[in-house]
N, C-alpha and C positions, 0 to 999 in steps of 0.2 A: 513221662515212661512213654507215651503218642510220640512226640516228638521223636523221643529217640529209635522207636522199630521204624518211623517213615526212613530219617536219617539211614537207618541201617539197610532197610531196602531198597534206598537209593544208590547205598555204596556197595550194594553185594549186584546191582544189577548192571551201577558202570564198569566194576569190575570183568563180569561176564563179556560185555560189550567188547570191551578193550583187546580181553584176551580173542572175543573171537574174531575179532577182525588182523587180528597177531596169525590166527591159525590158516584164514583165507587168503592173507595177502598175499603169498607164495603163487595162488591160482589165477582167474582171470580180473586184471584191479578193475578195471574199467567196469565191467560186470558187479564186481562187488561193491565199489564207489555207488552204482547207479542205487542197486538196493538200500546200500546204507544211508544213502540222504533220506529216500523216498519212505522209509523206516524210520528215519531221524525226528520227522516231519506228523508221525501218527504221535509222537510221545505226549504224555503230559505238558504242558508249559514247564512246570516247577522243573522236570528231568531235563529239557532242553536247557531252559537258563542254566543249571548246573551242567551239566556238559561244555556249553560254551565259554563258560567263563574259568573251566580247570580245562578248557586244550588253550588258553589265550587267546580265544578269539572274540572275546569278551570280557571287560575288566568289571571290577564290583562296582565303579561309578557307572558305569550304563544304566543299572538298576534304578539311579536318580535321574537318568534323562528323560522321563517321562511327567515331570513335575506337572498337576494339572489336567493333564489327557485322561479322557475319563474311559475307565472298560466298562460296560454291561456288567450288573443289570444299572450300576449309577449313572446318570451323567448329572450334567448342571442342575436342571432345575424339574428330573422326572428320575422315577425307581422305574425301571423296567426289566420286563422277566422275557430274559432271552434261550430259548433253546434251538435243537434239533431234529431233523428229522429227516429220515433215510427216502435215500428214492429208488429206483430199478434201473440208474444210468448206469453202464459200467463199462461203456466203451468211452474211455478218452482220447483227445487231440495228441497226435502227433506233436513231442516237444522236442524242439534241438537243445544240444546243451550251448550255449554262451554265455557271456559275461552275466548275462542278465536275466539268467535262467539256470542258475551253476546246479551241475546234478542230475539236471531232465527230468526233475518231479516233472509227472500226470498233472494233466489239467484236464478236469470232467467240463468244458465247456458246452452252456446249459441254459435256457429260456425259460420263463414262465407267464402263464398264462390263465386268467380268473373268467369263469363264464358260468353264468349260474350258478350252482351250487357245486363245484368241480374246481382242480384247479391242474393244470395241464403244467407238464415237463416236458421240454424240446430239447435233445441234445443239435446240439450244431452236425453230428452225424447222422442226421434223419431220424433219430426214433421218438415217436410220439408216445407219451404216455399219461391216464389222467387218476387222480382218488379223488373222494369226499373234501370238502374245505372241513366239515368239524373233524376228521378224522384226524389234523394236523395238532388239535386241540389237547388229544390223549398224546399225551408222551409218553406211553409205557406198554400200549396196544401197537404190537407190529401192523405197519402199512398197508394196506390193500392198494396196488397198481393193477391199474386194464392199460397193457399196451394196445394201439391203434393200428389197424393195418392199413396200410400204405402203398399209393399204386406206382410211385415214382422212387427211383433213392437220388431224394434230398442226403448229399452228403456234404454241401460248403453250403450250410445257414447259416446267413448273416443275423435275420432278427424274426421276429413272430407280431403277428396282429389279428387280434379279431374285432371284426364291424358285424355288429346284428349279429347274425348265424354262420359267419364265415369265419373262416382263420385263413390270414395271407402269411406269407413264407419271401421274406427276399431272399435270392442264392445265386450264387455263379458259378458258372461251369465253363472248363477247358476245354476250345478246340482247339487244336496244332500250337500255334506259337501266339495264342488269346485268351484272354478271359474275357467271358460276357458276361453280364448283370442281367437277374430277369427276378421276374416275382411272380407266385404261382397263388391259386386260391382253392379250398376246398371249402362246401358243409360240414358243418361242425357232426360227426358219428364216429362210431369204432370202426366204421368204412372209410379212411380217406383218401377222396379219388380227386387227385388234385389236377388242376387245368391250367394253362398257362396265362397270365394276368398282364402280362409284359415281359417284353424282351430286349435288353438296349443293345443296339446294333454298334456300340463303339467299340473296338476292339479296345480291353486294355491292356496292354504287352506284360506289364510288370506287376499283374494281378490287380485282384480288385476288393477294397476295403468297407467297413464303417456299415450301410444300408440299413440302418435304423429309420423304423415307420412310427408314423401315427397317424391317426385320421386327422382330418383337416378339412373346413367349408370353406373355401376361397371364391368369391365375387356369386357368391347363391351356388356353387358347384358343389357335394362331394369328392370328396377324394380323397388319398392317403399321401402325405409329407414325406421322400423320402431320400437320406441324405447319403451323398457319396466320399470317397476319397480322395487325394490327392495320389498319384500312379506313384512318385519318387518321392518320400517322405523327409530326404536331408538331401540333394540334389539338385539339379534346374530343371524345373520342372512349371511350366505355365500353365497349364492345364486349369487349375482352380481360376484363374483371370481370364480365359480364354472362355467365348459365349458361346462358340460352336461343340463345344467336350460337355459330357455330363459331369463331368469326372470333378473334385472338391468343389460339389456344389449343393445345396439343399433344391429336389425337383418335387414340383409338385405335379399328380399323374390324378387324373379323372375316373374316376370309377365307373361312368357309362359307357365310356369309349380309350381309356389310356392314353389319350391323349395327355402332353407333358408338356409344362416350360419350366424353366427355369425362374426357383425362387428367391434363392441369393448366392453368391458367392464366397470367393477366395478361404474356401475349408481347407484343414488339412486334412482330419479322422476325427469325426463330427461319432462320438460314443456313446452319446448320451440323449435322448430328445424326447421331447413332453411339451403337449401340445392341450391346455384348455380356452377355449372358447377360440377369441383373437390372440390370445399371449400365448409366444413358442418361445421356449426356453430349451438351450444345448450346449451340452460340455462336450469338449475337444481337447485331443490330445495333441500337445506342442512338443516343439523337438524337444533336447535337454535341459526342461524347465520351462514354462510356459503352459502349462495346462491350460484350459480357459473357461467359464461361463459365457453364453450367450445368447442376447437376446435376439431373437431373429424376425427378422424385419422383412419387408416384399421388397425386392432389387437393391439390399445392402451389400456392401465387399466389407469382406470382414481381416482382408488383409493377406493372407497366405498366399506365396510364400515370399511376400516383401517383405512383412512386418511380422514379431513376432516378442516376447518378451523372453523366450527361448533361448539356445544356442544348438549348433548342430553334435550332432552325437558321435561322429564316425573323421570330423574335420571341421576348420574354424568357419564357422559362414556368420556372416554381418549382417544380422539382422536388422529392420530399421525397428526400433522398441516403439515408438510415437506411433501411435494407428492413427487418431484423428488430424497428425499433425501434415501425414500423408494420403489424406482422402482418404481412410478405413474408419469403421467403427472400435471402437476399443472397446473389448473384454468389458464383462462387468464385474468380472473376479479372474485374476490371473494368480495361479498355484505356482509358486515358487519357492524349493524346489517344484518340481513334479510329484505328483499322487498317483498318476496312471488310472486316470479320471475315464470313468465308467458311467453306467445310466446315474438319470437323473429326473424326481418328480416333483412337484407341490404335493406340502403334506397336506391330508383332506383337514376339512375347518374342525370336524367332529371328532376329532382325533384327541386332541386338548389343546387349550387354550394359551398355553406357555410354547406349544410350536405351533402358534399359527403366524401366516405370514412368512410360511421356512420353505425351502429346495431342502430335499433329503438328496445328496449327491454322495455315489457309492465310489469304490477306488478299486484299482486291482493291484499293483503293489504296494499300495497304502496300505490294505486289506484294513480301511476301517468306513464308517461312514461317516460324513462332514453335514452337522444340521448348519443352515445358511439361513441365519432372520434380517428378511426385510423391513424396510420401514413401513412398507402400506403396500397393499393386495397389487397393484402396478407392478411390484419386483423390478424399480429400477434403482434403488438404495438398498445397500446391504448394510447392516447396524454389528453383525458379529457372525463368528465363526466357530463351531464348538465341533472337534475332530473326539469322535468314538470309536473307541477301538474294537475291532470286531477279531481279527487274526488269520482272515483269510482272503483270497480274491474272490471279488464278489465282481461278478459278472449282469445281472438282473436286480430288480427289484420292483414290487407289485402292495398293491394296497388291497388287500380284504377287506370289505366293507361289515359281512356277515360277522368276520371275525373280531372285528376292530385291530386287526394286525396287517404289519407289514412282512411281505416275504421274501427272501434274500436269494439266490440261486449261490451255489457257495462251492469255488471252481476245484481244490484241493479234496476233499471228500464226498461231492456231487450230493453236500445235503442240503437240507433246505432248512437256510435258517428262518427263525419265529421269533418278532419282536408284537411284545403287546404289554400293555399297561398293566402294572401290579391289579388284580381284584379286589 
């Protein structure tokens, strides 16, 4: 009886939806399609699946295409609790319509930081909020967020990082025909008074990307490991191999005086960066195929734009496939096809022994997390990769030790995803 009622509701809803589209078709078709597309993604998964099958966009056989792909709360070895927490982030990025983003769906890109008993959510457009860590565990209670005052218009944030009692942001500014990479910092308070830490004077004529940051101690000096992207990611651009350019590199920037040096080169677009002691691991967007996980070492060359396991997006480009045969460092792992790789972190040892010596890699277009098991804490040999479907683009991930939970920044809804073990 319950199944019949559910089916009846779905049929009624679909009928109403189709009639509404027909009635509105005579108006602004582009606007109607945008509204419809964004509304579609807010529907429950069962209804979306039914619409896709009835419309002919997917067949019934697609339902069997996820053999052994895990869906939370179940994983191969653990049962996890997964739930969402609303944020106060309301400003989305401007998203263009193209073949990689049909419908121009909104994206709420934001970053997460944990400081003492507070969770900070920072939007790419420069809005800063905080809430209590413990509030994340109360699923039903409305969350209370405090918006922090900011003295600067930081509308192009690339990443955030907390060191001691200071928050750092990597950011870019556009001046005439140039884009410049900057890093600012402020003491953590309800009134963030940002000051310039470092401005790089090299003109990025085609825009600046990456900007991931991690605290790192190099040769006894405290600093920030900062990543930069290649300026042209599907065309001839030798800046990642040019020692006179900051682009396509990881840079070590001293905290004391903001002096920097090139740490590694040959990078296309590092989208995730994690440091533990002397271990540095990065994820990197490949071209069409070939997203990478790399073990970053000083003075190493990772091959871009000479070598990649991917292919060109917009034209045929013959990249060298073998890195080592051409004098470059091979990736620890290459995702073929690409997953739209994003942030990465080592699973804390106190989370669960079954996830010991593992990396968690998040993804954008893959809308999943990937648990990657290594042979040892040296993280130099992969044993297996487990895909766990989340259902949204994931921009950032942090671990909150106080509540023994992972938190994810979800771009479609601007929710915080919370993953914890069942008590």
